[in-house]
N, C-alpha and C positions, 0 to 999 in steps of 0.2 A: 549346754553343759550346765549341770547343777552344782552349786556350791553348798556343801554340807556344813552344819554348824562347826565352828572351830577351824575351818579351812579359810585360806585367803585367796582372793581372786588375783591371778597373775595378769600383768599387762599383756595385751595381744602384741605379737611381733609387729613392729612398725607403728605401734600406738604411742601416745604421748607419755604414758606412765602417770598421768594425772588421774587420781582416783575420782570416780563419779560420786555423786551425792550419796548413794547408798552405802559407800564404803567409808564415809566420814562419820566419826563418832559424834553423837548428839549428847550434849550436856544439859542436865535439868538443874536450874538454879532455884533454890528456895529463897524468897525475898520478902522484905517487909516494906509496906507502903506507909505513907504519911498518916493514914487513918487507922493504923495498927492492923491492917489486913495482912495476913501471911498467905502467899500463894506461890505458884511456880511459873517460871519462864523457860522456854526451851531455847537452846542456843541457835537452832535453825530459824527461829523467828527473829533473831537479831543478827542474822547473816553470819553466824559462827563467832561473833565477837563475845568478849567477856561481859557479863552483866555489870561488873563493877564500873565499866565505862559509861553506864547509863544512869548512875546515881544522880539524883536531881531532875531526871527527865520523867515525864508522864508516860506510864507503861500500862499495858493490859496484862493481868495475871490470871492464871487459872487456879480454881480451888473447888471445893464441894460445899453445898449447903448442908443444913442440919439433917436432911433426908438422904444425903449421899449423891445428890444430883450435881453434875458438873456445871459450874457457873464461871463467869468471867467478871472481873472487877477492874476498874481503871483508877489509877492514882499515881502520886509522885513517889519514885523509888528512893527509899531512905537507906536501906542496908541489904547486902547480900548475906544471907545466913549460912547457906551451904551450897556446894556444887557436887553433883553426882554424875 
């Protein structure tokens, strides 16, 4: 069975009703590290938890260099700037 955009998957009869990982919404957090680096963290990399719960922790964030290449930086999380 194919699920088209905008349709929801219905639980199978006798199923648990617990959505699988593909049905869970992923939140992208834009965050600030202690060295003034701004990058993003995906909620699935923090097991669906809120990024605010990791303030003060050392985290890896994703961003792009001056040429647009994806890079990763590590630093202490200072602030969550936005969530999408």
